[in-house]
N, C-alpha and C positions, 0 to 999 in steps of 0.2 A: 504494500500500500504506500502511496506517495504522500508527501506532505502537502497541505493545502496551499493554494496560491497566496492566500492572505498571510499565512505564517512566513512564507518565503519572502514576501515583500517587507514584512516587519523586520526580518533579520537583515535584509539589505539596507533598509532605512536606518536601522540601529548602527550598522557599520559605517554608513555614510556620515552619520552624526558624530563619529569619533569613537565608537565602541570597538572593543577588540574581538577578534574571531574566537579566541579561547573563552572569553567571558560569555559571549553569545551562545556558544556551544554548551557551556555549563548551565546557564540559566534556562535555556529552552530544551535541553536534553537532546541535542542534535550533534552528530559527529562533525568534527572539524573538517574532515575531507568533503563532507556533503556541502558545507558552506563554501569551501573553495570551489567546488564544481558549480555552485550557483553563481558565484562571482564571475566565472569564465563564460557563462551563458549570456546570450543577448535576450532571449525570451525565457522567463521564469516558469511558464506553464509546463506541467508535466507532459512528457511525450507518451503517446499510446502506440504500442507495437501491435499491429494487426496479426500478422503471422510471420514468424521468422523463416528465413531460408533454411530448408532442411535437406538432408541427403536424399530423401525419398521424393520423387516427382509424383504428385497426386494425380495429374492428368494421365500419366503413363499407367498408374495403378488402376484408374477407372477403366482405361482401355483394356488392360489385362483382365479385369474382372468380367468385362463384356465378352472377351474372346475365350476365356477359360473360367467359366462360372463355378466349376467343380473343384478347382485347385484349392489346396489347403493353405493355411496361413504360413506354415513352415516352408512349403514349396515357393510361395510368393516371396517370402523373406530371403530365401537363398537366391532367387532370381534377381531381386533388387539389391542384394548385399546389405540388408539391414536385419535387425532383430524382429522376431514375430510380433512383439508388442508394438513396434512402430507401425506395422501393417494394420494391426487391430485398431490402434489409435486413429490412423488415417481413415480407415473405413468407417469408423464411428463419426468422425468429423464430416466426411462426405455424405453421411447418412445412407450407407449401403449396409443392409442387414444380410445375414447369411440365410440362404434358402435351405430349409430343413426338408430332407427327402422323406417321402412317405413310404419307405421301404418296409417298415414294420406293418403298415396297413395293407400294403400290397401282398405281403406274405400271408396275412390272415385271410384275405379274400380268396387267395389261391387255394388255401386249405379247405375253405367252406365249399368251394365249387368242386 
C-alpha cells in the first residue's frame, strides 16, 4: 500500500521549510530512503502498475489453448519454459477454465446399455 498524496506533500513542504529528512522520517514513521525517492520525483502521485512484463506470453498461451485444449498444465509449462503455477495463474487471469471431461458419465451409460 502506498502513502497518501496528502502525506507526501506534507513531508515535502516540511523539508522545504527547513526541516531535516531524518526528523521527518522519525516523526511520520517513514523510511528515509522513501523521502529521498520522493524528492527525486517530479510528480508525487503514486504510480499504478497494470501488468508487469513476464516471461510467459499470454496471447501465445491463449492460442495454444485453442489449438491443444486437452494439454495438461505440466505439458504447457514445459512448452513455454515456465512453472505450472505460472500457467495456472495466467489462465485464471485470462478467464479460461478447464473443461472437465464426462468420461465417468460416458462409462456409466455404456454399462447400462
